[in-house]
Structures are given as structure tokens and as C-alpha cells.
N, C-alpha and C positions, 0 to 999 in steps of 0.2 A: 970077470971083474970082481965079483963078490962084494961084501961090505966090510972088508978089512981096513979100509980107509974112510975118512969122512967124505961122503958123497956130496956133490953139489948139484942141485936141481934148479933149473931155470924154468919158471912157469910164466908164460906170456899170453895174456888174453885181455881184451879191452873191458871185459866184465869182471869186476872184483868178486862177484858171487861165484862165477865160473872158476876163477882161480882158487877161491876158498874151498869149493867142493872137490876140486881135483886134488888139492893138497891133503884134504882130510881122507882121501882114499889111499894115500901112500901108507903102507903098513907101518905101525908104530916102531917096530924093530928096525926098520930102515930109516925112518924119520929121526930117531934119536941119534943116529950117526950121520946126520945130513945137515947141509946148509941149504936154505931155501932163498932164492932170489926171485923177485916178481917184476914183471914189466907189463906195460899197457898197450904197446903197439909194436909193429915190426921193426921200426928203427931202434927202439929200446932193446928189442931182442938181439939185434946185431951188435949194438954197443955193449950190452951186458955180456954177450958171448965173448967178445974180444977181451973184456976186462977180467972175467972170472973163469973162462974155459970150463963150463959145467960138464958133469958126466952125462947128464940127460937133459934135453930141452923138451918141454911140452909147449906146443905152439898152435894157437888158434889160426884159422885161415882168414876169416873176415875181420880185419882190424883197420883202424885209421892210420894215416901217415904212410906206412908200407904194409902191404898185406902179407899173410903167412907164406904165400908162394915165393915172393921176392925175398923175404927174410930167410927162408929155407935155402934158397940159392946162394945168398951171401954167406950164411953160416957154413955151408958146404965148401965154399971157396976158401974160407979161413981154415977149416979142418974137414977134409973129405971123409974122415972117419967119425965125424960127429954123430951122436945118437939123437935124432930129432923125431919126436912123436907128434904128429899133427892131430889136432882135436877140432872137430867140425860138426855142425848140424847138417852140413851138406852130405847127403847119403848117396849121391849119384855115383855110379860106377866110374864115369869119366873123371870125376874129381879124385877118387881113390887112386885110379891109375896114374893120374898126373902127379900127385904128390909122391907116389912111390917111384915114378920115373925120374923125379927131381932129386931123389936121394933120401926121402924120409924112411926111417926105420920101421914105422908103423903108422896107422891112422886109426883113431878112436872116434866113434860117433857120439855126438851130444843128443839127448842127455846121456851122460856117461853111465855105462853099466859097470858097477863096481867089480864084478867078477872078471869081465873082459879087461878092465883097466889093470887089475892086479896081475892077471895072467900075462899081459903084454909087458908090464914093468918087470916081473920076475924073469921073463925070457931075456930081456935086455940086460938086467943086472947080473945074472948068473951065467 
């Protein structure tokens, strides 16, 4: 994909602080060519995905209204090729296996390790 076009990132987490931390980890070279969209819950994730068709979605698992599992399923129905990175404090292997089986491109554990985050992002972008 590269960064030859303006990238659109959708960051969805019910914690504004978590969204802020995640956005701050996106390398400045990528951010300056990007549009950022934020959501608070799984329903917003689905609605914003339909409206903006982002290049990459960062999606929390535990959220109100609709959780990240269901939002992931709906986004993948809209676009089976969607790049969705799940972000969760749940480190259980069963949770990791579940999100990957539902079509997530990757899962990143909270608290987010900056090196792991950037490595995952760069693998998806390039």
C-alpha cells in the first residue's frame, strides 16, 4: 500500500486516553499524510467504517453498545479485505485466537508497547 496517498485511520476505543496514546504512536511521517477518525464504541466503528472506508482500523474489544468482536464481524462483512487491528488488555490465548479467526489482521495488547505497535503498523502499511 505505501504512503503515496492520504491514509485514513479509524481508532475506536471507549477510552479517550487509549485513543490518544494509540494515535501518538503512529509515526509522524505517516500521520502527516493521514486522516484520523475516532469512535467510542462498536456501533460507531461500523458506521464510521461504512462512511469513510479507512485503510486501517484500530479496534478495542471491550466497548459499550457493540463490542469489538461483533464490530469486527460487521466490518469484515462490509469489506472482507479490511485491515483491522484489535487492541485489548485481554492477553488470553483464546481471545487472540478468536479475533484472528474472525478476520483481524493483528492483535496488540494493552498497555501498548510502542515498538510492537509500530512494527505491526509498518507490516500492514508496506
